[in-house]
Steps between C-alpha positions, in 0.01 A plus 500: 500500500640656184354837416593687182436840661403629842124423522470205256520204738318670789216616278477156333535276808454718807487319834477178302880505498493410868233233453694343217818486707335281767731618777814543290676834476382719213731728300350759267774539239438797270715498189455832315530747788837662425604860442512631144837570345639847568477579128127424493338839442121514488326741266184671627278269296688192621496563871138401565519147358869414517531571871168519682702523821868488588663162544572592861135574575390181331744295709365668813144413398612142437662476841189636672283247318731215601484626859120488491520133401776415748741382230852592394575716198807530276574661166720387214555859382439449127382806307133526401438450129360853466833643614746266329744653253674344202870530423445842345327653800153478346198339663460136398121543491382807313156533654264332747342254251850375414527361855239239419549198275189424300302186564607374158867493604626144549610464866816336370585841359451676832825671613737283699675609819872557469752298697547774758130511574480125530807483724370779724169327563661160551729651763199637691318165514573170664496182289194363681303826497162482328463772238173658395522717188264691267344327199577810292133580436476835325836464332688771691862447404620489863233245595604287202865527603412399855306202372784378280755556776295291744487213252881498480528441874531153645254573781150353532279740306143634513336786316248773575268707279625857459263763639356718352569345158328171586164664575350415162621140481290198590626152585505391136702802391759433768514135393555611142780730612659205680497300178669788316759504777557127460348425840202309634350712775312362799343760728497492879297739719579605856291710733674799656422819687341771288572768759875425487499484119316830475727675750816386326372580153416857597859562604578557130323837497706645215390220269141481625435865418682507167363176359148504646441872572336424834525261789140395449554388141811313599324316782209410275742334256702330774187373675390327178847353447518369856144358489430656837249345735584704807694429719671269252643534153622235255860477389562289191824351372575255221722196530649379177666228310676558169330370191 
């Protein structure tokens, strides 16, 4: 399972990762979980949104979530977009809105992974491994990079809807996004354990509190995304064929 950041895949798929695997080993591979460059100095106004929590803490949260689901976890160590510097030591993205590509941006103009990123991920996967990657809903630059990287792999490929960005999209909107991506999307739904999904999702406490302000608000949003009918939840993925 490719996750742009710690929390993305677990929040989006939860215990459905295990259901989808149908007995095969699951690897949660988080791409943008690396340490910032030593020269990356955060101003007081930057600290709250550029680094909600340290990379180390976020990796620990990711590992605890994977443990809840009984799956393996690894990180590629790429630097989060909010902390990336250009060749002159300045932040690539000036402010929080700059991290998000507008819906009007042609997906063909989404940033492409560099050769080092592609080689790193290929080395961590086997040729027959099934890859599940984000659709890039919401347009976060790292989600878009992860999406484009996945499509450059030779592995069998599925996609998932990025939580929380997918909350406002219905089936038609996701289909329309698929067309913009040059894909025909066919959804599949699997039942999975809501208790396991919930437990794993709450391991990302730093992100829950910063992005949702309370555990209750977070769980309300996640419950709607997972279409909970206790004790089960619904995990959705999309199979594709290129248009």
